C-alpha positions in Angstrom: 24.1 9.6 78.8 21.7 13.0 78.3 18.1 13.8 79.0 16.2 16.0 78.7 16.7 18.9 80.5 20.0 17.6 81.4 22.4 20.7 81.1 24.7 19.1 83.1 25.8 16.3 81.0 26.4 18.9 78.1 28.4 20.8 79.8 30.7 18.1 80.6 30.4 16.8 77.1 31.2 19.9 75.4 34.4 20.0 77.6 35.5 16.4 77.2 35.6 17.0 73.4 36.7 20.1 73.4 34.2 21.1 71.2 35.3 25.5 71.4 31.5 26.7 70.4 30.9 30.3 69.8 28.4 32.5 71.2 26.0 35.1 68.9 24.8 37.3 71.1 23.8 37.7 74.8 21.9 40.8 77.2 23.8 42.7 79.4 23.7 45.9 82.1 21.1 47.0 79.5 23.4 46.3 76.2 22.9 43.5 73.4 26.4 42.4 72.9 26.7 40.3 69.4 29.4 38.9 67.2 29.5 41.1 63.8 29.0 38.2 61.9 30.1 40.4 58.5 33.3 40.1 60.1 34.0 36.6 59.9 36.0 34.5 59.5 38.9 37.1 58.8 38.1 39.1 62.8 36.4 38.5 65.5 34.7 41.8 66.4 32.2 42.3 68.8 29.0 44.7 68.4 27.6 46.4 71.9 23.9 47.9 71.0 22.6 50.3 72.9 19.7 51.4 71.1 16.5 50.2 68.6 18.0 52.0 65.4 21.1 50.1 65.5 19.6 47.3 66.5 17.3 47.3 63.3 20.3 48.5 61.0 22.6 45.4 61.7 19.7 42.6 61.4 19.0 44.5 57.7 23.1 43.9 57.5 23.1 40.5 58.6 26.0 41.5 61.8 23.4 38.5 63.1 21.4 36.1 61.3 19.5 32.7 61.7 15.4 32.4 62.5 16.5 31.6 66.1 18.9 34.0 66.6 17.0 36.6 65.6 13.9 36.0 67.8 16.6 36.2 70.9 17.7 39.5 68.9 13.6 40.9 69.0 13.3 39.6 72.2 16.0 42.0 73.6 15.6 44.8 71.1 11.7 45.2 72.5 13.2 46.1 75.6 15.7 48.8 74.0 12.5 50.4 72.6 11.3 50.2 75.7 13.9 51.4 77.3 11.8 54.7 79.0 9.4 52.7 80.7 12.0 50.8 83.3 11.6 53.8 86.2 8.6 54.9 84.7 5.4 54.7 87.1 2.3 55.8 83.9 0.3 53.3 83.0 1.4 51.0 80.0 0.4 51.9 76.5 0.7 48.9 75.1 -1.0 50.1 71.7 2.0 52.8 71.5 4.7 50.4 72.3 3.4 47.9 69.7 3.5 50.3 66.9 6.8 51.1 68.1 8.0 47.9 67.8 6.9 47.4 63.9 10.3 48.5 62.4 12.3 45.9 64.9 9.3 43.6 63.9 10.0 43.9 60.1 13.3 44.0 60.0 13.8 41.1 58.3 10.2 40.0 57.1 11.0 35.4 56.5 12.2 34.2 59.3 9.0 34.4 61.2 10.6 34.2 65.1 11.5 37.6 64.9 7.7 38.3 65.0 7.2 35.8 66.8 9.0 37.0 70.1 7.5 40.5 69.4 4.3 39.4 70.1 4.4 36.7 72.4 5.9 38.5 74.9 4.0 41.4 74.4 0.9 39.0 75.0 2.5 37.6 78.1 3.6 41.2 79.8 0.1 42.7 78.4 -1.6 39.3 80.2 0.1 39.9 83.9 -2.2 43.4 84.2 1.2 45.5 85.3 0.2 48.6 87.4 2.8 50.6 85.6 4.9 50.8 82.7 8.4 50.0 84.9 6.8 47.0 86.2 5.9 45.9 82.3 9.3 46.5 81.3 11.2 44.1 83.9 7.8 41.8 83.1 9.4 42.1 79.2 13.3 41.7 80.9 12.1 38.3 82.3 10.1 36.3 79.6 13.5 37.8 77.1 15.7 36.2 79.2 13.6 33.2 79.3 13.0 33.3 75.7 16.8 33.1 75.6 17.0 30.0 77.7 14.5 28.5 75.9 16.0 28.8 72.8 19.6 27.4 74.0 17.3 24.3 75.3 15.3 23.7 72.1 19.0 23.6 70.7 20.0 21.0 72.6 16.5 18.9 72.2 17.2 19.0 68.7 20.7 18.1 68.4 19.2 15.0 70.7 16.9 13.9 68.8 18.3 14.2 65.6 22.0 12.8 66.6 20.3 9.2 66.5 20.1 9.5 63.1 23.5 9.4 62.1 25.6 6.4 61.9 28.4 6.1 64.0 30.9 7.7 61.0 28.7 9.9 59.0 29.7 12.2 56.3 26.7 15.0 56.0 26.2 17.8 53.7 24.8 21.7 55.0 23.7 24.8 53.5 24.0 28.1 54.9 25.3 28.5 58.5 22.5 26.8 61.6 25.0 26.7 64.3 25.9 29.0 67.2 26.0 31.9 65.4 22.1 31.3 64.2 20.7 30.5 67.0 20.7 31.5 71.3 22.2 27.9 71.9 24.3 25.4 69.8 22.6 25.2 66.7 19.9 23.5 64.7 21.3 21.4 61.8 24.5 22.4 63.1 23.4 21.0 66.5 22.4 18.2 65.4 26.4 17.5 64.4 27.6 18.7 68.0 25.4 16.4 69.7 26.4 13.7 67.2 29.9 14.2 68.5 29.4 14.5 72.0 27.7 10.8 71.8 31.5 9.5 70.4 30.4 9.6 66.9 32.4 10.4 64.3 31.0 12.8 61.8 32.7 15.1 58.6 31.1 17.8 57.4 30.4 19.3 53.8 29.8 22.7 53.9 28.3 24.9 50.7 29.6 28.1 50.5 26.1 29.5 49.8 26.3 32.4 47.7 25.9 35.0 47.1 27.1 35.8 50.9 29.0 32.5 51.8 27.7 32.1 54.9 28.6 28.2 54.8 32.3 29.4 54.0 32.6 32.1 56.1 30.2 30.9 59.2 30.0 27.1 59.3 33.4 26.4 58.2 34.5 29.0 61.3 32.2 27.1 63.7 33.6 24.0 62.9 36.8 24.4 62.9 37.0 26.0 65.8 35.2 23.3 67.4 37.7 20.4 65.8 34.8 18.7 63.1 36.4 18.3 60.1 34.6 20.0 57.7 35.2 20.4 53.4 33.7 23.6 51.9 32.7 23.7 48.5 30.7 25.5 46.1 26.8 25.3 45.5 27.1 23.7 42.5 29.2 20.5 43.7 27.0 18.7 45.9 25.1 16.5 43.4 28.1 15.8 42.0 29.6 14.9 45.5 26.2 12.7 46.2 26.9 10.9 43.1 30.4 10.0 43.9 31.0 9.9 47.8 29.1 8.0 50.3 26.7 10.8 51.5 25.1 9.4 54.6 22.3 12.9 55.2 22.1 16.6 54.3 20.6 18.7 57.5 19.8 22.1 57.1 18.3 24.4 59.2 14.9 26.6 58.3 13.7 30.4 59.1 10.0 29.5 58.5 7.9 26.1 58.2 4.6 26.5 56.5 1.7 23.7 58.3 2.5 20.8 55.6 5.8 21.2 56.0 7.1 23.3 52.8 10.1 24.9 54.5 11.5 28.2 53.3 15.4 28.4 53.9 18.3 30.1 52.4 18.2 30.6 48.5 20.1 27.0 47.2 18.6 24.9 49.6 15.6 24.2 47.1 18.2 22.8 44.8 20.2 20.6 47.1 16.7 18.6 48.2 16.6 17.7 44.5 19.8 16.8 44.4 19.3 14.8 47.6 16.4 12.9 46.1 17.9 12.1 42.9 20.5 10.0 44.8 18.0 9.0 47.5 20.1 10.9 50.5 17.6 11.7 53.0 17.1 15.2 53.2 16.1 16.4 56.6 15.1 20.1 57.9 15.9 21.0 61.5 14.3 23.4 63.3 12.7 24.9 67.0 9.0 24.7 67.1 9.0 28.4 67.0 9.9 28.4 63.3 6.6 26.5 62.4 4.1 29.0 61.5 0.9 27.2 61.1 -1.4 30.2 60.0 0.3 29.2 56.5 -1.0 26.6 54.7 1.8 25.6 52.4 4.9 27.5 51.1 3.1 29.6 48.5 2.3 31.7 51.7 5.7 32.3 52.6 7.1 35.9 51.9 10.2 35.6 50.5 12.9 38.7 50.9 14.7 40.3 48.0 18.2 41.6 48.3 20.0 44.4 46.5 21.9 43.5 43.1 25.4 44.5 44.7 25.3 40.7 47.0 25.3 39.6 43.5 27.5 41.3 41.4 30.4 42.8 44.2 32.4 41.3 45.9 33.4 44.0 48.1 34.7 47.2 46.0 35.4 44.8 43.0 32.8 44.1 40.0 32.0 40.5 39.4 29.3 41.1 36.7 28.7 43.8 33.7 27.7 47.7 34.7 23.5 47.7 35.0 22.9 44.1 34.9 19.5 42.8 35.7 19.8 40.8 39.0 17.6 38.7 40.2 18.0 37.7 44.4 16.0 36.4 46.4 17.3 36.0 50.3 15.2 32.2 50.2 13.8 29.6 48.3 10.8 27.3 49.6 11.3 23.5 49.8 8.4 21.2 49.5 7.1 19.1 52.0 8.0 16.0 49.6 11.6 16.5 49.0 12.4 16.3 52.9 12.5 13.1 55.1 11.8 14.3 58.5 12.1 18.1 60.1 13.8 17.4 63.0 12.0 19.6 66.0 13.0 20.4 69.7 10.0 18.2 70.3 10.6 15.5 68.0 10.8 14.4 64.7 8.2 15.1 61.9 7.7 13.2 58.6 5.0 12.8 55.9 2.3 13.5 55.8 3.2 17.0 57.6 0.6 18.8 59.5 1.6 20.5 62.3 -1.6 21.6 64.0 -1.0 20.2 67.4 1.7 18.7 67.2 3.7 17.4 69.5 6.4 15.2 67.8 6.5 11.6 66.2 7.9 8.4 66.7 11.5 8.6 65.3 
């Protein structure tokens, strides 16, 4: 049986269940390695990032995405920005490095983990008062590696808390991609699925295709099929009729930012899924690490929403899917009000209404 911190149990269960779970990002020999998620599911292409400009471009074009994975990318990206520090005996110039990190910090504004990771590592490194840039760089490197490990651990904890919400034979709806591709570990919402399967539960998943970039069809379906978990793809508009006709046990989604009152920003299309779940008495859960909770924001009205280019909506590759010069409204995220959320599954417990995350340390399931 799993116990918190028991990674060996997970390794044995992964092997026994033949769960072939993907790996999204890792650091090796001064290089950030990642799967290019824009190429999936057709090809598995690995990117090898050696400078901050390439990392920022990779983040903006969604080669890596998902709030926790962006936090890991930001942590390792700091090392690329500070590469000339690693052998320098000069005193650290913290204000200069903060300024140099701004383009990386702002590469995607809605996902809080990116700026959170950079702020945390800078603060911890500076607080240790390193004697020179070289010492500062190696402190940041240690902390980046630790942050990645923490994300892996958080995913396991989220999975364990969430798995207890599912029966032995559950049908689950999910939206976008919240698995290993979106995190530094096994995932958030998909982490719940993986954990439930590892405990011997028979889980089947309905994955929204997730327009306009099809992260559900391209990425979630690819991940779950690879892990031998039954998955069915549907268009975003099919979720409500599915709940009307099938016995759906839960909707579980991820989050890019959660306000103090529980309002949650996630991939566009999440809000309408929450409304459909409420209408059909299906519990709607959010799964996210505590690092995604932004207690500085009182409500979802304060969450910045990234707007995307029109081509993502009116073109598919070189093929136009709408008339020329048509106006396009293309937010990358929407905000689901807390009243629609049955519970927020975190790495320290499951929070329920009324949500107030100031001082949150977990709650009873």
